[in-house]
C-alpha positions in Angstrom: -233.2 24.2 160.7 -237.0 24.2 161.0 -238.3 23.3 164.5 -240.7 20.5 164.2 -242.5 18.1 166.6 -240.2 15.2 167.6 -241.5 11.7 166.8 -242.1 9.2 169.9 -240.2 5.7 169.8 -240.2 2.7 172.4 -236.5 1.8 172.4 -236.4 -2.0 173.3 -233.2 -2.5 175.3 -232.0 -6.2 176.4 -234.5 -6.4 179.2 -236.6 -3.0 179.1 -238.1 -0.4 177.0 -237.4 2.9 177.1 -239.6 5.6 175.7 -237.9 8.3 173.6 -239.6 11.5 172.4 -241.4 12.6 175.4 -238.5 14.2 176.7 -234.9 14.4 176.0 -232.9 11.4 177.4 -229.7 12.2 178.9 -226.7 10.0 178.6 -224.0 10.4 181.5 -220.1 9.9 180.2 -218.1 7.8 182.4 -214.5 7.3 181.1 -212.7 4.9 182.9 -209.7 5.7 181.0 -206.3 7.4 181.6 -206.1 9.0 178.3 -209.4 10.5 177.1 -209.7 13.8 175.3 -211.7 15.2 177.9 -211.5 13.3 181.3 -208.7 11.2 181.3 -207.6 9.8 184.5 -210.3 11.5 186.6 -212.3 8.7 187.1 -209.7 5.8 186.4 -206.5 4.8 188.2 -205.4 1.0 188.9 -205.3 2.0 192.5 -208.6 3.5 192.9 -210.9 1.5 190.4 -213.7 1.1 190.3 -214.2 3.1 193.3 -213.7 6.4 192.0 -215.9 5.5 188.9 -218.5 4.5 190.9 -218.5 7.6 192.8 -218.6 9.7 189.8 -221.7 7.3 188.4 -223.4 8.0 191.5 -222.9 11.7 191.1 -224.3 11.7 187.1 -227.4 9.2 188.3 -228.3 11.9 191.2 -227.8 14.9 188.9 -230.6 13.0 186.5 -228.8 10.8 184.0 -231.2 8.3 182.6 -228.4 6.3 181.1 -224.5 5.9 182.1 -222.2 5.4 178.9 -219.1 3.5 180.3 -215.9 3.6 178.2 -212.7 1.6 178.9 -210.7 2.8 175.5 -210.0 6.4 174.4 -211.0 7.3 170.8 -208.7 10.5 170.5 -206.1 10.5 168.1 -202.8 9.0 169.1 -204.7 6.9 172.0 -202.9 4.1 173.0 -204.7 1.0 171.6 -206.0 -1.6 174.0 -206.6 -5.3 173.5 -210.2 -6.2 174.6 -208.9 -8.2 177.5 -207.2 -4.8 178.8 -210.6 -2.9 178.1 -212.6 -5.5 179.8 -210.2 -5.3 182.8 -211.1 -1.5 183.2 -214.8 -1.8 182.6 -216.3 -5.0 183.8 -215.2 -4.3 187.6 -217.2 -0.6 187.0 -220.3 -2.5 185.7 -220.5 -5.1 188.8 -219.9 -2.5 191.0 -222.4 0.0 189.6 -225.2 -2.5 189.5 -224.3 -3.7 193.1 -225.3 -0.4 194.2 -227.9 0.6 191.8 -229.5 -2.4 190.3 -231.9 -0.7 188.2 -229.3 1.5 186.2 -229.5 1.4 182.2 -225.8 1.0 181.5 -224.5 1.5 177.9 -220.7 0.1 177.0 -218.9 2.4 174.4 -217.0 -0.4 172.8 -216.2 -1.3 169.3 -214.8 -5.0 170.3 -217.4 -7.6 170.1 -215.8 -9.6 172.8 -216.0 -6.8 175.3 -219.7 -6.2 174.1 -220.5 -9.7 174.7 -219.0 -10.0 178.3 -220.3 -6.6 179.5 -223.7 -7.7 178.3 -223.4 -10.9 180.1 -222.4 -8.5 183.4 -225.8 -6.7 183.2 -225.3 -4.0 180.3 -228.5 -3.0 178.3 -226.7 -1.0 175.6 -223.8 -1.3 173.2 -222.5 2.3 171.9 -220.3 1.5 168.9 -218.3 4.6 167.6 -217.7 2.5 164.2 -221.4 1.7 163.4 -220.0 -2.1 163.6 -217.8 -1.3 161.1 -214.5 -2.0 163.1 -215.4 -5.4 164.5 -217.3 -7.6 161.9 -218.7 -9.6 164.9 -220.4 -6.6 166.5 -223.8 -6.9 164.8 -224.0 -10.6 165.4 -223.4 -10.1 169.1 -225.9 -7.5 169.3 -228.4 -9.4 167.8 -228.0 -12.5 169.4 -227.8 -10.5 173.0 -230.7 -8.4 172.3 -229.6 -5.3 173.8 -229.9 -1.7 172.5 -227.4 -0.5 169.8 -226.3 2.6 168.8 -224.7 2.9 165.5 -222.4 6.1 165.1 -220.9 7.5 161.8 -217.1 7.8 161.9 -215.3 9.2 158.9 -212.3 6.7 159.0 -210.2 5.6 162.3 -209.0 8.2 165.0 -205.5 7.6 163.6 -206.5 8.8 160.1 -208.5 11.8 161.2 -205.4 14.5 161.1 -204.5 13.2 157.3 -208.1 13.2 156.3 -208.8 15.7 153.1 -211.1 18.8 154.1 -215.0 18.5 153.5 -216.8 21.1 151.5 -219.9 22.1 153.6 -222.2 21.2 151.3 -220.7 17.6 151.4 -220.7 16.9 155.3 -224.8 15.9 155.4 -224.7 13.8 152.3 -221.9 11.8 153.6 -223.0 11.0 157.0 -226.6 10.3 155.6 -225.0 8.0 153.1 -222.6 6.1 155.5 -225.2 5.8 158.3 -227.7 4.4 155.8 -225.0 1.6 154.9 -224.4 0.9 158.7 -228.3 0.7 159.5 -228.9 -2.0 156.6 -226.0 -4.1 157.5 -227.0 -4.1 161.4 -230.7 -4.9 160.3 -229.5 -7.6 157.6 -227.5 -9.1 160.2 -230.5 -9.5 162.7 -230.7 -6.5 164.7 -234.1 -5.4 164.8 -234.8 -1.4 164.2 -236.7 -0.9 167.3 -233.5 -1.8 169.1 -231.4 0.9 167.0 -230.3 4.5 167.7 -228.2 6.4 165.3 -225.5 9.1 165.8 -224.0 11.2 163.3 -220.7 11.3 165.0 -219.7 15.3 165.7 -216.1 15.4 165.6 -215.5 11.6 164.5 -213.5 12.4 161.3 -215.4 16.0 161.1 -212.8 18.7 161.7 -213.5 21.8 163.5 -216.3 23.7 161.4 -217.1 21.1 159.0 -219.6 19.9 162.3 -221.5 22.7 161.9 -223.3 21.9 158.6 -224.5 18.6 160.2 -225.5 20.6 163.5 -227.6 22.8 161.2 -229.0 20.0 159.3 -229.3 17.7 162.2 -233.5 17.4 161.7 -232.6 15.9 157.9 -231.6 12.4 160.2 -235.0 12.0 160.9 -235.7 10.6 157.5 -234.3 7.4 158.8 -237.2 7.1 161.2 -234.8 6.0 163.9 -234.2 7.6 167.1 -231.0 10.0 167.3 -228.4 10.6 169.9 -226.4 13.9 169.6 -223.2 13.9 171.3 -221.5 17.4 171.0 -220.2 17.5 174.7 -216.9 19.4 175.4 -216.0 18.6 171.4 -213.0 20.5 169.8 -215.0 22.2 167.1 -216.8 24.2 170.0 -213.5 25.0 171.6 -212.4 26.3 168.4 -215.1 28.5 167.8 -214.4 30.0 171.3 -211.0 30.7 170.4 -212.2 33.1 167.8 -213.6 35.5 170.2 -211.3 37.9 171.0 -212.4 39.2 174.4 -211.9 35.3 175.3 -208.9 34.8 173.6 -207.6 37.8 175.5 -208.9 36.2 178.8 -207.3 32.9 178.4 -204.1 34.4 176.8 -204.4 32.6 173.5 -204.7 28.8 175.0 -207.4 26.7 173.9 -210.3 26.7 175.9 -210.5 24.1 178.7 -213.0 21.7 179.2 -214.8 23.5 181.9 -214.6 26.7 179.4 -216.6 24.6 177.2 -219.8 24.2 179.3 -221.8 27.1 177.7 -221.0 26.2 174.1 -221.9 22.5 175.2 -225.3 23.9 176.4 -226.0 25.7 173.2 -225.2 22.9 170.9 -227.3 20.8 172.8 -230.3 23.1 172.8 -230.0 23.3 168.9 -229.8 19.8 168.6 -232.9 18.9 170.5 -234.9 21.6 168.6 -233.7 20.0 165.8 -235.4 16.6 167.1 -232.3 14.8 168.9 -234.1 12.1 171.2 -230.8 11.6 173.3 -227.9 13.8 174.5 -224.6 12.3 175.4 -222.7 14.7 178.0 -220.3 15.1 180.6 -222.0 17.5 182.4 -225.3 16.4 183.5 -226.9 18.6 185.8 -226.4 21.7 183.0 -227.9 19.2 180.5 -231.0 18.5 182.3 -231.9 22.0 182.8 -231.1 23.1 179.0 -233.1 19.9 178.0 -236.2 20.9 180.3 -236.3 24.3 178.6 -235.8 22.9 174.9 -238.4 20.3 175.6 -241.1 22.6 176.5 -240.5 24.7 173.3 -240.8 21.2 171.3 -243.8 20.1 173.3 -245.4 23.5 172.2 -244.9 23.0 168.4 
């Protein structure tokens, strides 16, 4: 994975432009779900919403988040599916609360439902982050095109319920698969009317790539530059990092054979974040903003010196 200078872009959002490339942009994750893989229930409960989520949002912004990515439906395997109305009942009060307190906040909505995207944009969101790359709802590309929002297209190999039974990927097949299918999603989205300068691509670490299948993607992350589109890396607290940590004998003894907790994955996340930045990532999606800000500051200095 060679280091190389990072290309600069002006990402056109719904009401503003966000420069990408001079430094790494940090997207803080705010899950308002009871069943997220990482922080389910921490920032969502019916009796405390949206106050608890607002407190976390303000913390992430204070720590240096440039964008808040707000999600109301978990995409972990075996998560309870939501109707768009249920998803909106979680998200929209939080959108309103954040923008009332901090009107200039750049909000991204993590959803694959076009109706949720439309209502969130009407409420003030700037970006729609769709883990399916607009594949799971045929109206999503049209919705984003009509609204003029920023659009993050992520690669997912199948749906979450499919992941446990997917056949294994040989290491040399991971990157070609992601490149091919991201190209298809990019073409479909631009054909639907979304300008290229509104799009960011995400290779989808962990989404249908199991455990060590994610490392060829990270090792060849620089190949995503061929799209000439800004790239987002979302490796925060992912299971493939925990799997690697569990193979370390000393750590396995300390953990008594248990899977490393979310907190135990912080340093591994930092290492993967730095690798992604040095390979060309423009943005990081992270649960832990302060450590990501510090890691990105060092990695950005290296990139600037190339």
